[in-house]
C-alpha positions as CSV (number, residue, x, y, z in Angstrom):
1,M,3.0,-1.3,-17.9
2,G,4.5,-3.9,-15.8
3,T,4.2,-7.5,-17.0
4,E,5.8,-10.6,-15.8
5,N,8.5,-10.1,-18.5
6,Q,8.9,-6.4,-18.2
7,L,9.5,-4.3,-15.1
8,P,8.5,-0.7,-14.6
9,A,11.6,1.4,-15.6
10,E,13.6,3.1,-12.8
11,W,13.2,6.5,-14.6
12,T,9.5,6.4,-13.6
13,R,10.7,7.9,-10.4
14,L,12.4,10.9,-11.8
15,W,9.1,12.8,-12.2
16,S,6.6,10.9,-10.0
17,R,8.7,11.6,-6.7
18,P,8.4,15.3,-7.1
19,V,4.7,15.2,-8.0
20,G,4.0,13.0,-4.8
21,W,5.9,15.5,-2.7
22,I,3.7,18.3,-4.1
23,L,0.5,16.3,-3.2
24,D,1.7,15.6,0.3
25,H,3.1,19.1,1.1
26,V,1.7,21.7,-1.2
27,I,-1.9,20.4,-1.9
28,Y,-2.0,18.8,1.7
29,R,-0.1,19.4,4.7
30,T,1.2,16.0,5.6
31,A,3.1,15.2,8.8
32,V,5.6,12.3,8.1
33,T,7.3,10.2,11.0
34,G,9.4,7.2,11.1
35,K,11.5,7.7,7.9
36,S,14.5,6.4,9.7
37,N,12.9,3.1,10.0
38,V,12.9,2.4,6.3
39,P,16.2,0.9,5.2
40,A,18.2,2.8,2.9
41,A,18.9,0.0,0.6
42,G,17.6,-3.4,-0.3
43,P,14.1,-4.5,-0.9
44,V,11.3,-3.3,1.1
45,V,7.6,-3.8,1.2
46,F,5.5,-1.0,2.5
47,A,2.2,-2.1,3.9
48,G,-0.2,0.6,4.5
49,N,-3.9,0.7,5.9
50,H,-6.6,1.7,3.7
51,I,-9.2,4.4,4.2
52,S,-9.2,6.5,1.2
53,F,-8.6,6.8,-2.6
54,L,-5.6,9.1,-1.6
55,D,-3.8,6.3,0.7
56,G,-1.4,5.0,-2.1
57,P,-0.5,8.4,-3.6
58,V,0.3,10.0,0.0
59,M,2.2,7.0,1.0
60,F,4.2,7.2,-2.2
61,G,4.9,11.0,-1.7
62,A,5.8,10.5,1.9
63,S,8.3,7.6,1.5
64,P,12.0,8.2,1.7
65,R,12.4,5.8,-1.1
66,P,10.5,5.4,-4.4
67,M,8.1,2.5,-4.6
68,H,5.9,0.6,-7.1
69,I,2.1,0.1,-5.8
70,L,0.0,-2.6,-6.8
71,V,-3.3,-0.9,-8.4
72,K,-6.4,-2.8,-9.9
73,K,-6.0,-2.9,-13.8
74,E,-9.2,-1.2,-14.2
75,M,-7.5,2.1,-13.4
76,F,-5.1,1.7,-16.0
77,K,-7.4,3.8,-18.6
78,G,-7.2,7.0,-20.3
79,F,-5.4,9.8,-18.9
80,L,-5.1,8.2,-15.3
81,G,-3.9,4.9,-17.0
82,K,-0.9,6.9,-18.6
83,V,0.0,8.6,-15.4
84,L,-0.1,5.1,-13.8
85,R,2.1,3.6,-16.2
86,G,4.4,6.5,-16.3
87,S,4.8,6.5,-12.6
88,G,5.7,2.8,-12.6
89,Q,2.8,1.5,-10.8
90,I,1.9,-2.2,-11.1
91,P,-1.6,-3.4,-12.6
92,V,-3.6,-6.1,-10.7
93,D,-6.0,-8.5,-12.5
94,R,-8.4,-9.3,-9.7
95,T,-9.7,-12.5,-11.7
96,G,-7.0,-14.5,-10.2
97,D,-4.0,-13.8,-12.5
98,R,-0.7,-13.7,-10.1
99,T,1.3,-11.7,-12.8
100,A,1.2,-8.6,-10.3
101,L,2.6,-10.6,-7.5
102,H,5.4,-12.1,-9.8
103,T,6.2,-8.7,-11.1
104,G,6.5,-7.4,-7.4
105,K,8.8,-10.1,-6.6
106,K,11.1,-9.3,-9.6
107,L,11.1,-5.9,-8.3
108,L,12.0,-6.8,-4.8
109,D,14.6,-9.2,-6.1
110,A,16.1,-6.1,-7.9
111,G,16.4,-4.3,-4.7
112,R,13.5,-2.0,-5.2
113,C,10.4,-1.2,-3.3
114,V,6.7,-2.4,-3.5
115,G,3.7,-0.8,-1.8
116,I,0.6,-2.5,-1.1
117,L,-2.5,-1.7,0.9
118,P,-3.2,-5.3,2.1
119,E,-6.6,-4.5,3.5
120,G,-7.8,-4.6,-0.1
121,T,-10.7,-2.4,-0.1
122,R,-11.3,1.1,1.7
123,G,-12.7,0.7,5.1
124,S,-12.0,1.7,8.6
125,G,-8.2,1.3,8.2
126,A,-7.9,-0.7,11.5
127,A,-6.2,-3.7,9.8
128,A,-8.6,-6.1,11.2
129,S,-8.0,-8.5,8.4
130,I,-5.4,-8.5,5.4
131,S,-4.9,-10.4,2.4
132,S,-1.9,-13.0,2.0
133,G,-0.5,-11.2,-0.9
134,V,1.8,-9.0,1.3
135,A,3.1,-12.2,3.1
136,W,3.7,-14.1,-0.3
137,L,6.0,-11.3,-1.3
138,A,7.9,-10.9,2.0
139,L,8.4,-14.8,2.2
140,N,9.2,-15.2,-1.4
141,S,11.6,-12.2,-1.6
142,G,13.1,-11.9,1.7
143,A,12.2,-8.2,1.8
144,T,11.7,-6.3,4.9
145,V,8.2,-5.1,5.6
146,I,7.4,-1.7,6.7
147,P,3.9,-1.0,8.4
148,V,2.6,2.3,7.3
149,A,-0.2,4.2,9.2
150,I,-2.0,6.5,6.9
151,L,-4.5,8.9,8.7
152,G,-6.7,11.8,7.9
153,T,-7.3,11.1,4.2
154,R,-10.9,10.3,5.4
155,Q,-12.4,11.2,8.7
156,G,-15.6,11.0,10.7
157,D,-18.6,9.7,8.4
158,E,-16.9,10.7,5.2
159,H,-18.0,8.4,2.4
160,R,-15.4,6.0,1.1
161,D,-15.4,8.0,-2.1
162,H,-14.7,11.3,-0.4
163,I,-11.6,13.2,-1.6
164,P,-10.5,15.6,1.3
165,T,-10.2,19.3,0.5
166,P,-6.8,20.8,-0.2
167,R,-4.6,21.9,2.9
168,R,-6.1,19.2,5.2
169,K,-3.5,17.9,7.7
170,L,-2.7,14.3,6.9
171,Y,-0.4,11.7,8.8
172,V,1.9,9.2,7.5
173,S,4.0,7.1,10.0
174,F,6.6,4.4,9.0
175,G,6.8,1.9,11.5
176,E,9.6,-0.4,12.6
177,P,10.8,-3.1,10.1
178,I,9.4,-6.6,10.3
179,T,11.1,-9.7,8.8
180,V,9.1,-12.8,8.2
181,K,10.7,-16.0,7.2
182,R,9.6,-19.9,6.7
183,R,10.3,-22.3,9.4
184,K,12.2,-25.6,8.9
185,G,9.6,-28.3,8.2
186,E,6.6,-25.8,8.2
187,P,4.1,-26.2,5.4
188,G,3.8,-23.3,2.9
189,R,0.3,-22.6,3.7
190,V,0.9,-22.5,7.3
191,S,4.1,-20.1,6.7
192,M,1.8,-17.9,4.6
193,D,-0.9,-17.6,7.2
194,R,1.5,-17.1,10.0
195,A,3.5,-14.4,8.0
196,A,0.2,-12.8,7.1
197,A,-0.9,-12.8,10.8
198,E,2.3,-11.3,12.0
199,I,2.2,-8.4,9.5
200,R,-1.5,-7.8,10.2
201,A,-0.8,-7.6,14.0
202,A,2.2,-5.2,13.5
203,L,0.1,-3.1,11.1
204,A,-2.9,-3.0,13.4
205,E,-0.7,-2.0,16.4
206,H,1.2,0.6,14.4
207,V,-2.0,2.2,13.3
208,Q,-3.3,2.5,17.0
209,G,0.1,4.0,18.0
210,A,-0.1,6.5,15.3
211,I,-3.5,7.4,16.5
212,R,-2.5,7.9,20.0
213,A,0.5,9.9,18.9
214,T,-1.4,12.4,16.7
215,G,-4.8,12.5,18.0
216,Q,-6.2,11.7,14.4
217,G,-8.8,8.9,14.8
218,L,-10.1,6.4,12.0
219,P,-13.2,7.2,10.0
220,S,-16.5,5.4,10.9
221,E,-17.9,3.2,8.4
222,P,-20.6,4.8,6.3
223,A,-23.1,2.5,4.4
224,P,-21.4,1.3,1.2
225,G,-22.3,3.4,-1.8
226,P,-23.3,2.3,-5.3
227,S,-19.7,1.8,-6.4
228,T,-18.9,-0.6,-3.6
229,P,-19.1,-3.8,-5.8
230,Q,-16.4,-2.7,-8.1
231,H,-14.0,-2.3,-5.3
232,R,-13.9,-5.7,-4.3
233,Q,-10.4,-7.5,-3.8
234,S,-8.9,-10.4,-5.5
235,A,-8.5,-13.2,-3.0
236,V,-5.9,-14.8,-5.2
237,A,-3.7,-11.9,-5.9
238,G,-4.3,-10.4,-2.4
239,T,-3.7,-7.0,-3.5
240,P,-5.3,-3.4,-3.3
241,A,-8.7,-3.4,-5.2
242,D,-9.5,0.3,-5.3
243,H,-6.2,2.2,-5.1
244,H,-6.3,5.6,-6.7
């Protein structure tokens, strides 16, 4: 389990990477594009749109490089918790504890990759708004940001809790790299807001480009179900509230 003092071990990818590939290419039929946009080395923040429970695992399996995804700590229980810990994912405390962000920064400082679904909760996936956590990570680590469009994990009026049936065609597209930096004399809050706006715009544009390229649209937004309250996002951590 990742803490501020203990990072997920690199060996976690030895078994989780093949499992991710099986999810994408055996259980589902996932078309992956844009892998060449991902730097072969150095820190990378993968920022994906969020429409389904499967977005994180599908992005994980499609990536050319292993990543540690920020996941709400409530998921780290029982068998699933063991799987998440064993695959090197990062628990997020949505009460305002910033440990997950600092863990993510340390991973990036070590040249590893971090995945985040910055919309926070499952929605239409259009990236109309995102949290500032992804901008904080990018600004404080100098990592390259890769926008990731994930399509097909939820379609039409399927409920937010819907899990697609096996063999569905899914799409994952890795966009062109983004670099955000602080400007001389610019206050920290201004830098954060500007970087978040740049990342949001790039992600939204990339999602629309992926829709045009694949013909797979975003889901409509059904009425929230009973589970919606527990999927809220931490405004402080700025991390996915309901991944997995």
